[in-house]
N, C-alpha and C positions, 0 to 999 in steps of 0.2 A: 436445674434438676436436683441440685444438692439438697434442698429441704426434704425430698422424698427418700434420700439415703439414710437420714437420721430423723425419722418422724417422732413426735412427742409420744411418750409412753401411754398416754390415755387413748390414743387413736387406734381403733381396731383395724384389722386387715382389710375388711370390706370397704370401709371409708377411705383408707389409704389408696386402694386400687381404683376407686371411683374418682378421687381427686387427681390421681396420676394420669388416668385415661383422659380426663377432661383437659388437663394441662397439655398433654401431648397432642391432642387432636384439635383443640380450640385456642387455648391461651398462647402457647408457644408459636404456632403458625401466624396468629394475628400480630404478635409482637415483632416477629421476624419480618413480616410484610411491611409493617409501619417503618421499621428501621431502614429497610431497603428503599422505600419511597423517599425517606428523608435523605439518604445517601445520594440517590439519583438527583434530587432537587439541588442539593449543595454542589454536587459535581457538575451538573449539566446546565443549571440555570443561575444559581447564586454566584459561584466563584467566577464564571466568565464575565459577569457584569460588574464585579468589584473594581474599585479604583486601585491603582498601583501605589499611590502615596499613602502616608499614614497620618499626616498632620490634620488637626481639626480645621486649620485655616483653609484647607483645600475643599471643605464642604461648602455648599451654598450659604452665603453669609457667615462663613466659618469663623472669620476673625471676630465678628461681633458676638457670635455664640460662645467662642472661647473666653472672651472677656467677661461675658455673663457667668460662665462657669467659674472663673477665677473669683468673681464677686461672691458667688454662692458658697464656694468652698472656703475662702479666707474671711468672709464677712467684712471685707474692706473694699475700697475703690482703687486699690493698686492695679496698675496696668501690667501687661506682660513684660514690657521693657523695664519697669521699675522692679518687678520681682526678679527678673534676670540679673539686674545690677546688684540687688541685695544679696542674691545667691553668690555671685562672684566675690563680693566683699567678705561674706561669711566663709567661703571656701578658703580664701587667702588667710583670714584670721585663724581658722582652725588648723590649717596646714602649718602655720608658724608654731602653734602649740604642740602639734604632733612632733615636729623636729626637736622641740625642747624635751619631750618625753623620750624620744629615741636616744638622746644624749645621756639620759639617766638610766638606760637599760643595759643589761649585760650583753646585748648585741654589740655594743661598742668595745667590750672587752674581748669578745670572740673575734671581732673583725676590726682591729685598731686602724687598719688602712681606710676604714669608712670615714674617718675624720677628714681625709683629704678629698673625698668625693664631693661632687656637686649636691645641692639639696635634693634635686630630682632623683639622682642615682641612689642617694642614701635612703630616701623615702621608698622608692620602688624596691630596693633590695630588702629593706626591712619588712615590707608587706609580703614579699616572696618568702622571706624567712618565717613569718607568722603562718603563712598558708601551708608550709611544708614541714615544719618541725612537729614531730609526733606528740611532744609534751603538751601541745595546746589542744589536744583532741581526746575525747572519751573513747573507750574501747567497746562499750556495750550501751544499748539504749537504757538499760536499767541504771547504769552509772550516771548517764546524763540526767535522767529524771531525779535521781537521788541528789545530785549536785544542785539542781535547781531548787529542790525542796529545802536543802540546807541553807542556800542563799536567802530564800524567802523567809525562813525562820529567823535568820540574823536580822533581816530588815524589820520584821515585826517587832523585834525587841528594841529597835531604835526609833520607831514611829512617834512615841510620845514626846521625844525631844524636839520634833519639828511640827507637831500638830496638837492643838488643844482638844480637837474633836475627832473621834475615831468612829467608824461605822460599826454597827452590831453584826452585820452579815460577814461570815467568814468566806474563805476561798480555798481552793485546792490546786494542786499542780498535777496535770495528767498529760500523757502523750497524745499527740494528734493521731486519729485513727489511721491504720495502715493504708486503707483504700484511698485516702485523700492526701496522705503525706507527700508523695512525690511531686505534686503540683501545688502544694501549699507553701506559704512563706515560713520563716523560721519559727514564728510563734503568733498566737493571737489570744484574746481574752473573750470569754463567753459569760455574759452577766448571769447572776443568779436571781432569785426572787424571794425576798423576805416574806411576802404574802403566801407563797406556795411552799415555802420550807426547803429550798435547795440553794446551795452555795454557788458562788461564782467560780469559774475555773480558768486558770492560766494553762493554755494548751501549748506544749513544746514539741517541736518536730524532731523525731529521733531517726528519721530516714536519712541514709547517707551521712554517717557520722563524720566523714572527712570534710563535710561542708558546715560543721557545727562547732566552731572554735570556742574554747572555754573562756577566752579573754573577753568575749562579748556577753557572757551570761549574766553578769551583775547588772549591766545597763539594760539588758532585755527584761530581766525580772522586775527592775524598778519601773520600767515602762508599762508592762502588761499587767502586773499584779499591784503591788503597793510600793510607793504612794501614787502610782499611775492610774491605769484604767479602773482596777477594782476599787481602790479607795475613792476615786472621784464619782464613779457610777453608783456605788453602794450608798454613799452619802446622799446623792440625788434621789435615789429610790426611797430613802427614809425621810425625806422632807415632809413636813406636815403643814396643813392649812393652805395648800396650793392646789390648783386644778391638777387632775391626775396626769395630763399630758406633760406637765412640767417635770414630773419625776423621771421621765425617760426621754426628755428632749435631747437631741444630739446635734451639735454643730461641730463639724470637723476641726475648724481652727481652734476652738476651745478645747474639745476633748483630746485631740491628738497633740495640740500645743501644750496642754497640761502634762500629758504623758512624756513628752520630750523634755519638758522642764524638769520632770521628776527624775530623769536620768542623771541630771546634774546634782541632785540631792545625795547621790551616793558618796560624794566627796565629804560633806560635813558629817555624814554618817560613818565615815571611816571605812567604807566598803571597798574602795579602790586601793587594795593593799600593796600593789606593786605597779611599776610602769606599764606592764602589759594590760592590766585591767583598766588603768586610766586611758591607755591608748584605745582599748575596746570602746570606752565611752566616747572618745573623740571620733572614732571611725563611725559610730552610730550617728553622732551629731553631724559629721561630714556627709554621711549618707543623705540626711535630710536636707543639708545645705545644697548638695549636688542636685537634688530634686528641683530646687528653685532655678537652676540653670537648665537642666535637662528637659523639664516639662515644657517651659516656653520654647526651648530649642526645638523640640519635636513639633509643637502645635502652633507656634507663631513664626519660627525662623527657619523652617524647612530642613531640620536635621533628619538624618537617616537613623534607622534602628542601630546600625553598627557604630555610628558616631556617638550615640548616647551610651552604648556599651563601653566604647573606648574611653569616654570621659569618666564614667563611673569606675572603670578599672584603673585609670591613672590616679584617681584621687581618693579612693576608698580601699579598705582591706577586706571588703566583702568577697566571698568566694565567687568564682566565675558563674556557677549555677545560680546563686542568689541574684547576681547582677542581671542575668538574662531574664529571670522570672520577674524581677522588679521593673525592668525596662518595658517588658510586654504589658505589665500592669499599667504603667504610665501611658502607653499608647492607647489602651482600651478604656481608660478612665481619665480623660483630660482634666487637669487642674486639681484633682483630689490630692495629689502628692505635694502640692505647694502649701497645703493648709498647716502641716506640722510645724515647719520652721517659722512661718508667719505668726502662728499662735504663740509659739514659745518665745519669740522675740518680743511680742506684745506683753506677755507676763513678766519677762525679765525687765523690760523697760518700766513697767508699773512698779515692780519691786524696787528698782533703783530710785524712782521718783519718791516712793514712800520712805525709803531710807534717807534720802536727801532732806525731805521736808520734816521728818519726825526725829531725825538724829538719834540721840541716845534712848529716846522713848520708843523707837521702832521695835516691835515684837514680831519675830519671824513666824512663830506659831500662830498668832492671831492674824497675821497677813495671809498665811496659807488658808486659814479657815474662811477669811473674807473672800478669797478668790473662789472658793468652792461652795459657799453657803447658799447660792441661788441656783445650783444645778447648772446644766449646760445652757450657755447664752451666747449670742453673737459677740464678737470682740468689741464692737462699739458700745454695747450694753455693759460689758465687763469694765471697760475703761471708765465709763460714767459712774458706775457703782463703786469702783475702787477709789476714785477721786472723792466721792462722797464719804467713803470710809476714812480716807486720809484726813479730810476736813473734820470729821467727827472726833478722830483721835487728837487732832490739834486743839480742838475746843475743849476736850476732856482734860488734856494736859494743862491748858490755861486755867481751867476752873479749879484744878488741884494745886496750882502753883501758889506759894505763900505770897501774901500781899503786904 
């Protein structure tokens, strides 16, 4: 009924009265009836026949279906067991880095007794410290958005150091709409359109500021804006001489893998100015590593929702609300969450291979351009094309060497 309380100025009283009467007698009763029928169906027919378990493996041919989903999301032939093992190894590696960062923080000055604690207790206490200290949280939504915009502008100024090619399309930083914020994740990216003249947008969640720590903000901006999703997607949109579908092709392992890789680039950009920001990057990387354990745990190994929540709580500094939202997402979208870390590991391995083979001739700016030059592709295509690029660089170096 709200639209009738503030009608547009051009609408006369007779038109308003006619529309209001039609709404009250026809539209509203029809909508209410439809909602009541849906409620009755869900309550009386749908929910009573739902299964109690949550894993994909409990579906008919569920194990095979889950393996197919892993293949689709990661664009690899990795099995649930292999992904689970990779995840455990990554969790252990990142955990060791986290402990090193804690040792460099003023947490150790405030709590010198922590030096005598076990690694488990020190990490858990540090995470509790991060979740409860007011200095790590903004006081108003406006302050949060302004902080993100400041971070993004700093990143913009460092982009030419790591990329030879930049997109023409710009991007903005805006709050997630209030109506959807309570059920949305911390942030997301909405592509723009060079053809239609509107920019991309990095949407940040300003609901419940106690769940939005500032030490995560740099990593999140790198992931969602530049050099993450906006940079990669905008370059793909601007490709020329390719079929149109290529400009918006999306493969989770490539797109999300690149965005996770982009979070690491905050270090050479000098954006992780203190141990807490660096820990924020590590906890985001840990979050994605935990997914490699939790997702197969839920869908292949019989984990419960609470077991997944407990694992995430024990290994990440994410807020309790975010952990619950994330686990529910993994339950309803099997395998998708595994694509991020598998893609990032593939890009990281290809960079290491290029550095080893090219040595002093390795150019990070041109390597990044080579990763992104063909838009979104499956990982097996990326590996093939990057190895072709490495070979081209080797031949170029040989041709330019003095004889």
